[in-house]
C-alpha positions, 0 to 999 in steps of 0.5 A: 500482477500486484499492481493490478490487484492493488489498482482493482482494490482501489477502484472497487473501494472508490465505487463502494464509497461513492455508492454509500454516499449517493445512497445516504445523500437524502439523509445528509440533506435532511440533517439540520444545518449547524452554524460554523461558529459552533464548529469553531468553538469546538475546535478552538479548545482542541489545541489547548487540550492536545498541548496539555497531554504529557506524552506530547509535551516532550515530543518535538515536531522535528524529531517526530518527522525524522523518526517517521521518515527514517521508518519509511525509508527502512520500510522502502529499503526492506521492500526493495531488498525483498524485490531484488531477492525475488528477481534473483530467484526468478532469474535463476529459475529461468536459467534452469528452465533454459538448460532443461529446454536445451536438453529437450531437443537432444532427448528427442533426437536420441529417441528418434535414433533409437527407433 
């Protein structure tokens, strides 16, 4: 159920994105072309700017990857635990319904014998 809802949201958002791009295609083609050299000049100073930030100086890539992977793993484990709990509750509910269904025929037999 959740997977079908997520798939539907993904498909609708993809169609929406394509719709917007096709509507703006005319405006995008009318924009003046800028040379790639201008973009290269702009992006060439970006790594220098980023490395000068005091927050990023102290963080190594390995530690960042370790932390992000461990957080992802914890999130997945929590999701798995919630799923297991939900499955357990569903199994208990189905067992209760099965017991109720077994008594159903007995009640009908008793009701017919009383008449």
